[in-house]
N, C-alpha and C positions, 0 to 999 in steps of 0.2 A: 504494500500500500504506500503510495507516494504522499508527500505533504500537499495539502490542498492549497490552491492559489487564492481563492476568494472566500473569506470567512466573516462571520458575524456571531459573536459569542455573548450578546447582551440584547435580549428582546423580551417583550411581555405579551401575554394573552389575556383573555377575559377572566382567567383564573385569578389575576390580580387587577391591574389597571390599564390593560391594553384593550383595544376595540375588536380584535380578531379572536375568534375561538381557536383552540389549538389546530383544528382541522383547517380553518381558513388561513391560519398563519402558515401551515405547511404548504398550502397552495401558493401563497405569496413567496415563500422560500424557493419553491420549485421554479417559479417564473423569474426570480431575481438572478438566477445563475450562481447562487451561493453553492459552494462545495462542502462546507462544514458550518453547522450552526448549533447554538444552545438556547434553550428556553429558560429564562431566569426570572420567573415570576416572584413577586415579593412574598417572602415567608411561606412558600408553598412548593411542594414537588408534584402536586396533582397534575399540572400541565405537562411536566416531563413524562410522567407515567402514561398519560393519554397519548403523547407524541410517540412514545415507543410502540404503542399499539397501532398507531396510524401509519407508521413508516412502511414503505413497500420497497421491493427490490429495485435498485437503480436510483433511489432517492439520495439526496445529499447526506453526508455523514452527520451524526447527531451526538451531542454530549449532554448528559443530564446537568441541569443547572438550577440555581436558586439565588435570590438576592435578599439578604437579611438587612432590615433597617435597624441600626444600632445607635446607641448613645451611652456615654458614661460621663464622669466628671470632667474628662478632658475634651469632650466634643462629640460630634456626630459622624457616623461612618456608615457606608453601605458595603457590606461584605458579600462578595459573590462566592458561591461554592460550585465546583465543577467535578464531574466524574465520580461522584459519590454513589453509594448503593442506596437507592430510594427506599429499600425495605429495611435498612439498618436502624436499630433502635435509637442511637444517638442523634441522628439527623431528624428523626421523627419527633424526638423530645424537644429539640430546638424549634422545629416548625410549630409544634403544638403550643409552646410557650410564646412564640412570636405571634401566632394567631390570637391567643388569649389577650396579649397586650394590645394588638390591633383592635380587637372588638371593644376593649375597655376604653380606648381612645375615641372610637366612633361614638360610643354612648356619651362620653364626657363632652365631645364637641357638639353633639346634638342638644344636650342639656344647656351648654353655654350659649349656643345660638338662640335657643328659646328664651332663656332667662335674661340675657344681655340685650338682644335685639328684637325679641318677640317673633322670631322666625319659627314657624311651626309647619308641620307637614301632615297630610292624611295618614291615618293608621296603616292603610294598605301600602302606601309608599314606604313607610318606615319598615314594615314587615319585609317588603321586597329588598330594601337596602341591606337589612341585617341578615338576609338569607344568602347574600353573595359570599363567595369563597373568601375574599379578602378585601372588604370595603375600606376605602380610605378617603382622604381629602378630595380627590377628583370626583368621586361618586357623590359626596355631599355637595360639592360645588355645582355639579350638573343638576342636582335636585333644586338647589337654590335658584338657578337660572330658570328652570322649568316653572317655578312658582313666583317668579318676578322679584326675587329678593336681591338679585345681582344681574348685571347686564351680560356677563360672561363668566366662565369658570375661573379665569385668572383673578378677576376682581373679587369673586367669592372667596377664594383662598387667601389672597394677600390682605384684603381690607376687613375681612370678617373672621374666617376660620383661624387664621394665624394669629389672631389677637389672644388666643388661649395658648398658654405655654404649659406643656405637660412634662415637666422635668423628670418626674419619677417613673413614668410609664414607658420604659424602653427595654429592649433586649440589649445585653452588653456585648461588645465586640469579642471579648474573651470567650463568652459562652458560644457565640456563633462559630468562631474559628475552631474551637476545640470540638464542637459537634461535627463540623465538616471533616476534620482530620480523623476523628474516631469512626467515621463512616466511609473511610477510604478515599475522601475527596481532597481537592486542592483549594484552599482559601485564598481569595484574591481581593484586593482593595479596589472597589469600583470608583470610576471617575475621581481619582485620588485628590486632586487639588480643590475639589468643591466641598465646603463645609456647610454650616447652617446658613440658609438664606443666600445672600449674594457673596458670602465670604470666600476668599481665595486663600489657600494655604500653600505658601511658597517657601523656597530656601531652607533655612535652618529649622523653621517650624515644621515643614514637610518632612525633613530628615528625622527630626525627633519623633514625629508621629509614626513614621515607618518603623523606626527602631523599637518603639514601644509595642506596636502591633506584631512585629516579628518575635518579640518576647512571648507572645501568646501562641505563636506558630504560623503567622501569616507567611505565605509562600510566593505571592505574586502581586503585580499591579496592572491595572487596565491602562496602559500607557497610550494606546490608540483608542480614541473616543470621539464621537461626533462633535462634541462641543469644544474640543481642544484646538487652540492655535498651534502652529508649528513650534513656537517657543515653549509652550506648556508640554507638548509631546516630547520635545527634546530633553527637557528637564527630567521628566519621569523616566525616559529611557536611560539617561545617565545614572539616575538613582537605582534603577533596576540592575544595571551593570555593576554599580558599586557594591551592592549587597547580594549579588548573584540571585536575583529574584526572577520568577517566571514573568513573562509579558503576555497580555491578552489584548484583544481588539473587539470593541463592541459599539453598536450604534445607539443602544437604548431605545429601540423602536417600540412604539406604543400604538401603531396604526393611526387612526384619525385623532387619537387623544393627544398626540404631540406631532409637530411638524418636522419629523426626522425620517428620512427615507431608510428603508431596509438596506443594510450593507454599507451605510455611511459611517465608516470607522476611521477614516484617515489613513488606512492601510490599503494600498492598491494590490499588492502581491505578497501574500504570506510566505511564499517560497524564498523571497528576498528579505524577509524580516530579520530582526536581531536574534542572536543566539538564545536569549531568554524565551522568545516565542517558539523557536524551533524545538527547544527542550520541552516546553509545555505541550506542543502538539504531539511530540513523540510519547510523552508520558500518558496523556489522557485519550488520544485518538489512535495513533499508530500502534499502540500496545494492545489494542483490542484484537 
């Protein structure tokens, strides 16, 4: 098996906050020309399990994925997990904990919007929202737009939902990383330079963050990402080389929920990518 040329290792389905079902997403992947992809829904492996069942002979290569939303006293992180065993107890435990935290946050945000702004929704709408696999801020935002509380989803999130700060209701990065490792997977820091809100983490601060997460077992960074400039990408590639970390490439595709094309990673040809990317592909894809 040869190293694939066109890859995208960061995308979302309706199992979290994407607009495509796993089946629809697979059709998009087939049409895009991708040779290798991963489905990285937030705090869930259900989409990856469905994708495994949907794949047919001749389809692009697939890697199991997940993206955990994490926070601790030092900041906010999104931790990607690749190549794990979805039936493994450690990853299931982290997913269950992440889902519990997510549902607690949804309930807290709904109560906040009702108590602070008087925004309320029909019982059937709330029931539908809470029955989703992984409801989050985008889902609440869409509901606010539907009932005239905001002109668009971005306004709903920035001007209303984000007024509530839930400091204690988060999965820790240490828990996520160790759960991924214990399930045979590779933990990778997603879009590394992005912190909370519009925060950019650069230079020595980024270096310290990486070394801290490496202490928990972090093994890679998403150095190729749709939102990165050449300068940001170069910085992350240099840090990956410095610490001998794996390198991955992802678009963060969400279908119509974000204006990011599938395959938009900043990496044209994975066969010409850095050694950290080559090692990652050999470890989780070519070893199969």
